[in-house]
N, C-alpha and C positions, 0 to 999 in steps of 0.2 A: 504494499500499498505505501502511497508516495506521501511526502510529509504534509504538502499541501491539503490534500483528502484527509489524512488524519488530522490534523489542527482545524479543519472544517467541520467534522466528527465532534470534537472534542471541543471547540469555543463556541459552537454554532448557536444562535440563538433562534432561527426559525425552524421548522420542523421538517423534516425528510420524512416521508412516507415509504415504510416496508413492511412486508409481511411477516409475521412470526414463522419462524422456521420448527418450532414444536410447542405440545403444551406446557403451559407453566404458570406460574402466580403472578399477580401486579401488585408490589408492595408499596407502603405508604413511604417509605424512607428506603436507602441502598443497603439493607443489610437483610437476612435473613429472619433476624428476630423482629423485624418491625411488622405493623400490622397488614395482614392480606388484603388489600381491595375488592381485587376480583381475580379470577382465573382468565387467560389468554388462552384461546384455541388456536391450534396450528391453521397459519394464513389468514389469522386477521389484522386487519389495518393498526398498524404503530405509527405513531408519527413522533419520530427521534429527534427530542431536542437537542441533547449531549451525551457521550459517554465519555467515562472515566473509570479506571480498573478496573472492575470487571462486571460493572453496571451500565445501565443506560437510564437516562431520564426519558420518559415517553409520555404523549397523549394517548388515553384510550379510552374510546366511550366517553370523551369530552371531560377525563380527569388525568390529571398529572401525578404520575408514579414511577416506579423503577420496575425495570426487568432485568435479569442478567445477561450481559453482553453474549453470549452464546445465542440467545432467542433472536437478537438482530442480526449478527454477523457470521453466527454458526461455529464451528470449532476452529481452533489456531491449530493448523495441524501443517507443520514442513517437512516435506517428502522429498525423495529424490524422485527424478523423472522414471527410473524401473519401477519404485515400487507404486505408482500412480494405477497402473494397471490391477492392482491387484486390493486397493483402497474399495471397500463397499461404502454406500451412501449413507452409512450410519455411524454413530459413536455412542459413548457412554458419558454421563456425567450423574454428578451426584445431584439430587433435588431431596427438597423438603418433602415428606409425604407425612401425614399423620402426627404423630408424635415423635418421629426419628429421621435420620436422613437415609435417604435408599440410592441404590445406583439403578439408574433409569437409562433403556437404550432408546436412543432416539433416531430416527430415520427421514430422511426427506430426498 
């Protein structure tokens, strides 16, 4: 990703619409212990306001809140050219679920 594009994502005040890459929770603050405002379904429209660290501030359903960076940008995978042919469209990520963390498999 170019530095100009990265700066645009991090420092932008205008919303950039994207589709959620998988189902997730929509949080009031950028942490898993924050109040859950809603659940975001795969392909739901999110207006990205900014991204920092592992969280993106988004507008969803008229409300501003936070989702994990993976929901907006997908997994950050750096693989060599020869390994690309063996890469599936799925990845695993820790997600809060119920009263404990769980590893979930996401495919896009």
